[in-house]
C-alpha positions as CSV (number, residue, x, y, z in Angstrom):
1,M,-0.2,9.3,-14.9
2,K,-0.6,7.9,-11.4
3,L,1.8,5.7,-9.5
4,S,0.5,2.3,-8.7
5,T,-0.8,1.5,-5.2
6,R,2.0,-1.2,-5.1
7,S,4.7,1.5,-5.7
8,T,3.1,3.9,-3.3
9,Y,2.9,1.4,-0.5
10,G,6.4,0.1,-1.2
11,M,7.8,3.6,-1.0
12,R,6.0,4.2,2.3
13,A,7.6,1.1,3.7
14,L,11.0,2.1,2.4
15,V,10.7,5.5,4.0
16,E,10.1,3.7,7.3
17,L,13.2,1.7,6.8
18,G,15.2,4.8,5.8
19,L,14.1,6.6,8.9
20,A,15.1,3.7,11.1
21,A,18.5,3.2,9.4
22,G,21.2,2.3,11.8
23,G,18.8,1.0,14.4
24,G,18.8,-2.6,13.2
25,P,16.2,-4.6,11.3
26,V,12.6,-3.5,11.3
27,S,9.8,-6.1,11.3
28,A,7.2,-6.1,8.6
29,A,4.6,-6.1,11.4
30,L,5.9,-2.8,12.8
31,I,6.1,-1.2,9.3
32,A,2.5,-2.4,8.5
33,K,1.3,-1.1,11.8
34,Q,2.9,2.3,11.3
35,Q,1.6,2.6,7.8
36,R,-1.7,0.9,8.4
37,L,-1.1,-1.7,5.8
38,S,-1.8,-5.4,5.7
39,V,1.2,-7.4,6.9
40,A,0.6,-10.1,4.2
41,Y,0.5,-7.5,1.4
42,L,3.5,-5.7,2.8
43,E,5.4,-9.0,2.9
44,Q,4.8,-9.5,-0.8
45,L,6.1,-6.0,-1.5
46,L,9.2,-6.5,0.7
47,H,9.8,-9.8,-1.1
48,R,9.9,-8.1,-4.5
49,L,12.1,-5.4,-3.1
50,R,14.5,-8.0,-1.6
51,Q,14.6,-9.8,-5.0
52,G,15.4,-6.4,-6.6
53,G,18.2,-5.8,-4.3
54,V,16.6,-2.8,-2.5
55,V,16.2,-4.4,0.9
56,T,17.8,-7.3,2.8
57,S,16.1,-9.5,5.4
58,V,17.4,-10.8,8.7
59,R,15.8,-14.0,10.1
60,G,15.1,-14.7,13.7
61,P,13.2,-13.2,16.6
62,K,14.9,-9.8,16.3
63,G,14.9,-10.0,12.5
64,G,13.2,-7.9,10.0
65,Y,14.2,-5.7,7.0
66,L,17.0,-3.3,6.3
67,L,17.8,-1.2,3.3
68,A,20.4,-2.9,1.1
69,R,22.1,0.4,0.3
70,D,22.3,3.9,1.6
71,P,18.9,5.8,0.9
72,Q,20.8,8.3,-1.2
73,Q,21.7,5.4,-3.6
74,I,18.1,4.2,-4.1
75,S,16.0,6.1,-6.6
76,V,12.3,6.3,-6.7
77,G,12.5,5.1,-10.4
78,E,14.3,2.0,-9.2
79,I,11.6,1.3,-6.7
80,V,8.9,1.7,-9.3
81,R,10.7,-0.6,-11.8
82,T,11.2,-3.2,-9.0
83,L,7.6,-3.2,-7.8
84,D,5.7,-2.5,-11.1
85,G,8.0,-3.8,-13.8
86,S,8.6,-2.1,-17.1
87,A,6.1,-0.6,-19.4
88,E,7.1,-3.1,-22.1
89,A,6.2,-6.1,-19.9
90,K,2.7,-4.7,-19.2
91,N,2.0,-3.8,-22.8
92,G,3.5,-6.9,-24.4
93,K,0.3,-9.0,-24.1
94,H,-1.5,-6.7,-26.5
95,K,1.3,-6.2,-29.1
96,D,-0.4,-8.5,-31.7
97,D,-3.7,-6.5,-31.6
98,P,-4.0,-5.0,-35.1
99,R,-6.2,-2.1,-34.2
100,H,-4.7,1.3,-34.8
101,A,-6.1,2.8,-31.6
102,R,-4.7,0.1,-29.4
103,R,-1.2,0.5,-30.9
104,I,-1.3,4.2,-30.4
105,A,-2.4,3.8,-26.8
106,Q,0.4,1.3,-26.2
107,V,3.0,3.7,-27.6
108,V,1.7,6.6,-25.5
109,H,1.5,4.5,-22.3
110,R,5.0,3.1,-22.8
111,L,6.7,6.4,-23.6
112,V,4.9,8.3,-20.8
113,H,5.8,5.5,-18.3
114,E,9.4,5.5,-19.4
115,R,9.8,9.2,-19.1
116,L,8.0,9.3,-15.7
117,V,10.3,6.6,-14.4
118,Q,13.4,8.4,-15.8
119,S,12.3,11.6,-14.0
120,L,11.8,9.6,-10.8
121,D,15.4,8.4,-11.1
122,E,16.2,12.0,-10.0
123,V,14.5,11.5,-6.6
124,T,16.1,9.4,-4.0
125,L,14.7,7.5,-1.0
126,Q,16.8,9.9,1.1
127,D,14.8,12.8,-0.4
128,L,11.6,11.1,0.6
129,C,12.9,10.5,4.1
130,D,14.0,14.2,4.4
131,E,10.6,15.4,3.3
132,A,8.8,13.1,5.7
133,Q,10.9,14.4,8.6
134,A,10.4,18.0,7.6
135,F,6.6,17.7,7.5
136,S,6.1,15.5,10.6
137,D,4.5,16.7,13.8
138,E,6.7,14.4,15.9
139,P,10.4,13.7,15.4
140,L,10.3,10.5,13.3
141,E,13.7,9.3,14.5
142,H,12.3,8.9,18.0
143,R,9.2,6.8,17.1
144,Y,11.0,3.4,17.3
145,V,11.7,2.0,20.7
146,F,14.3,-0.8,20.8
147,H,14.5,-3.1,23.8
148,I,17.6,-5.0,24.6
């Protein structure tokens, strides 16, 4: 099973926030530029993540987004559930379909999705940030320039 594009892009944005932790809010425009994403699409993802309690936002000219909690306290499973919802919600629209094959497919998808998300609960945002730093050619903590 493959993670959705939404979850993948959301995790990329959250890694950017995790790497910038302690340096103040990071704008969606900067994250979008660093990750080569559409600002409008990224704003939608960040809005979902804010509603899910994963990030907070700061308004104003020096505003942007911050992680709501320490990266060690945010699991990849939580991110996937926040951005993609649960398997039950996705499969619910077909639950009245009487065909045997459809029911079996729903059960397989739901169970695999649940187990995948459970295993992703073992991986934290901090793990992703650590891996990103370990495999980077440049020191990621020095990429951001803040002007006062």
